C-alpha positions in Angstrom: 0.1 0.1 0.1 1.7 3.2 -1.0 1.9 5.8 1.7 0.8 8.7 -0.9 -1.9 7.8 -3.8 -2.9 9.7 -7.0 -5.4 9.9 -8.9 -6.5 12.1 -12.1 -9.3 13.9 -13.1 -8.6 15.2 -16.5 -6.3 18.3 -15.7 -6.8 17.6 -12.1 -4.4 15.6 -9.6 -5.5 14.3 -6.3 -2.6 13.8 -4.0 -4.1 11.5 -1.2 -1.8 10.9 1.9 -2.5 7.3 2.9 -1.1 6.1 6.5 -4.7 6.1 8.2 -3.5 3.9 11.0 -1.3 7.0 12.1 -3.4 9.8 11.2 -1.2 10.1 8.4 1.6 11.4 10.2 4.8 12.6 8.2 7.2 9.8 8.3 10.2 9.6 6.0 8.6 7.4 3.6 5.8 9.8 3.0 8.0 13.0 2.9 10.1 11.0 0.0 6.9 10.3 -2.0 5.3 13.5 -1.5 8.5 15.2 -2.7 8.5 12.9 -5.6 4.7 13.2 -6.6 4.8 17.3 -6.4 7.8 17.3 -8.7 6.2 15.0 -11.6 3.1 17.4 -11.0 5.2 20.4 -11.5 6.8 19.2 -14.5 3.6 17.7 -16.0 2.2 19.4 -19.2 -1.5 17.9 -18.9 -2.1 18.5 -14.9 -2.9 22.1 -14.3 -4.3 21.9 -10.4 -3.7 19.7 -7.6 -6.5 18.9 -4.7 -4.5 17.7 -1.4 -6.1 15.3 1.2 -5.5 12.5 3.4 -7.2 9.0 4.1 -9.0 8.4 7.2 -9.9 10.5 10.1 -6.8 12.8 9.9 -5.5 15.2 7.1 -2.1 15.0 8.6 -0.8 14.6 12.5 2.5 16.2 11.4 5.7 14.8 12.3 6.0 11.3 13.1 7.0 11.0 16.8 8.0 7.3 16.9 10.1 7.7 14.2 11.7 11.1 15.4 12.2 9.0 18.9 13.6 6.2 17.3 15.9 8.0 15.3 16.7 10.6 18.3 16.4 13.2 16.0 13.4 16.0 16.5 11.6 17.2 12.9 12.1 14.2 11.0 14.1 13.5 8.0 14.0 15.4 5.2 13.7 14.3 1.6 16.5 13.7 -0.7 15.3 15.6 -3.5 13.5 19.4 -3.3 9.8 19.4 -2.6 8.4 22.4 -4.6 5.2 22.5 -2.8 7.4 23.2 0.4 9.8 25.5 -1.2 7.7 27.5 -3.2 8.6 27.0 -6.6 5.5 24.9 -7.2 3.4 27.4 -10.2 0.3 25.4 -10.3 -2.6 26.2 -7.8 -3.0 23.6 -4.8 -6.7 23.1 -3.0 -6.9 21.7 0.5 -9.6 19.1 1.0 -8.7 18.6 5.0 -10.6 15.2 5.7 -10.0 15.5 9.6 -7.1 16.4 11.8 -4.6 18.8 10.7 -1.9 19.0 13.3 1.6 20.7 13.4 3.1 20.0 10.1 -0.3 18.9 8.7 -1.5 22.7 9.7 1.9 23.7 7.6 0.8 21.7 4.8 -2.8 23.5 4.9 -1.1 26.8 5.1 0.8 26.4 1.9 -2.3 25.7 -0.4 -3.8 28.6 -1.9 -7.6 27.3 -1.4 -9.0 25.2 1.3 -12.1 23.1 2.2 -12.6 21.0 5.3 -15.3 18.6 7.0 -17.0 20.3 9.7 -15.1 17.7 12.3 -12.0 18.7 10.9 -9.6 20.1 14.0 -6.5 22.3 13.5 -3.2 23.2 15.7 -0.1 24.6 15.4 1.8 22.4 17.3 5.4 23.8 17.7 5.0 25.4 21.0 4.4 22.0 22.2 7.4 20.3 20.7 10.2 23.1 20.3 11.3 26.1 22.4 9.3 28.4 20.3 6.0 28.3 19.1 4.5 28.8 15.7 5.1 32.9 15.8 4.6 33.4 12.1 1.4 31.3 11.1 -0.9 33.8 12.4 1.3 36.7 10.6 1.0 34.9 7.5 -2.6 34.4 7.7 -3.4 38.3 8.3 -4.9 37.6 11.8 -5.6 39.9 14.4 -2.9 39.7 17.3 -5.1 37.6 19.9 -6.1 35.0 17.4 -2.4 34.6 16.1 -1.1 34.4 19.6 -3.5 31.5 20.3 -2.4 29.7 17.1 1.3 30.5 18.3 0.4 29.0 21.6 -0.9 25.8 20.5 -4.6 26.1 20.9 -7.0 23.8 18.8 -9.4 25.2 16.2 -12.7 23.8 14.7 -13.4 24.2 11.0 -16.2 26.5 11.9 -14.1 28.9 13.7 -11.4 28.7 10.8 -14.2 29.4 8.2 -15.3 32.4 10.5 -12.1 34.0 10.6 -11.3 33.6 6.9 -8.5 30.4 7.0 -11.1 28.3 4.9 -13.1 29.0 2.0 -15.6 26.3 2.3 -17.1 23.8 4.9 -18.4 20.7 3.0 -19.7 17.1 4.8 -17.5 14.5 3.9 -19.5 13.1 1.0 -19.1 16.2 -0.5 -15.6 17.0 0.4 -13.8 15.8 -2.9 -16.5 17.1 -4.9 -16.4 20.8 -3.5 -12.5 20.8 -4.2 -13.1 19.3 -7.7 -15.9 22.1 -8.3 -13.4 24.6 -7.3 -10.4 23.0 -9.5 -12.8 23.2 -12.7 -13.5 27.0 -11.7 -9.9 27.5 -12.0 -9.5 25.8 -15.4 -12.0 28.0 -16.8 -9.5 30.7 -16.5 -7.0 31.6 -19.1 -4.1 29.6 -18.3 -1.6 32.6 -17.9 -4.0 34.9 -15.7 -4.5 31.5 -13.6 -0.9 31.0 -13.3 0.1 35.0 -13.2 -2.6 35.6 -10.2 -1.7 32.7 -8.0 1.9 33.8 -8.2 1.3 37.3 -7.6 -1.0 36.4 -4.7 1.3 34.1 -3.2 4.0 37.1 -3.1 1.4 39.7 -1.1 1.2 37.3 1.8 3.1 38.9 4.8 6.2 37.4 5.8 8.4 38.2 9.0 11.1 40.4 8.6 15.0 39.3 8.5 15.0 40.6 12.0 12.3 38.5 13.4 13.5 35.5 11.7 17.0 36.0 13.3 15.4 36.5 16.4 13.4 33.3 16.1 16.7 31.5 15.6 18.0 32.5 18.9 14.9 31.8 20.7 15.0 28.2 19.2 18.2 27.6 21.0 17.0 29.5 24.3 16.2 26.8 26.5 17.2 23.1 27.3 17.0 21.3 24.0 16.6 17.9 26.0 12.7 19.2 26.1 12.5 18.4 22.5 12.9 14.7 23.1 11.1 14.6 26.2 7.8 16.5 24.6 8.1 13.6 22.0 8.5 11.0 24.3 5.7 12.0 26.7 3.6 12.3 24.0 4.3 8.6 22.7 3.9 7.1 26.1 0.7 9.0 26.7 2.1 10.6 29.9 2.6 14.1 31.8 5.9 15.7 30.0 8.7 16.5 32.7 10.3 19.4 31.3 13.4 21.1 32.5 13.1 24.9 30.9 16.2 26.2 31.0 20.3 25.0 31.6 20.5 28.1 33.8 17.3 29.4 35.7 18.2 32.7 35.4 18.2 32.8 31.3 14.6 33.0 31.9 15.2 36.7 32.4 17.8 37.3 29.9 15.8 37.2 26.6 17.4 37.9 23.3 16.4 41.1 21.8 15.5 42.2 18.3 17.8 43.3 16.4 17.1 46.2 13.8 18.6 46.3 10.2 
């Protein structure tokens, strides 16, 4: 059974993550197959729009914690080839059809899509605050959300599909049996546009999304090291073992009062 399945609907490619027993968690094999699939889609002369979805109760649960623990490497292993979907070189629109849980890295996959439809039961979470030494500070900013909502996302609170639809993160909500048909209808609309207009508009809209400044990115790198990194493995072990984590916080207790500053450029 392939961990990534594809099917064609004319000029539309459906990409389906297929590890339902693990809520489609991103292990090394899946990351590799996704990179290969998006590379093939990018170079195809026949395919113009993709729909990204999952099998079972989850869209994608993010990092495969068991694999990370076994390798003692938080974050997982990157594929051996560039992934055009993740690195921003995929010039074709992608529609997310979110069939369930979209957590951590799974949320980030949804975030990279251009249009989004989800089932009412879908649950979303930016999990970085739970697994690293810095929460997902940039996600709410990227989505143009108000400060308190962006803060809620960064601190790992969960969001329902209804709430995300209300604040504009999702385009549509559809029942399970209408999820793929709704996404296909959106894809069909895109295919009615002049090809250059579709590609150019998607390119322009993507480049208009806000980005953290270089100063904020530099500060984020420092904050990712500002604490006891053993907590990264502890958070994953506690999750896998279904127990309360025993965090250490800082190597030096006084470090919590010595926060790195933002250097203006």
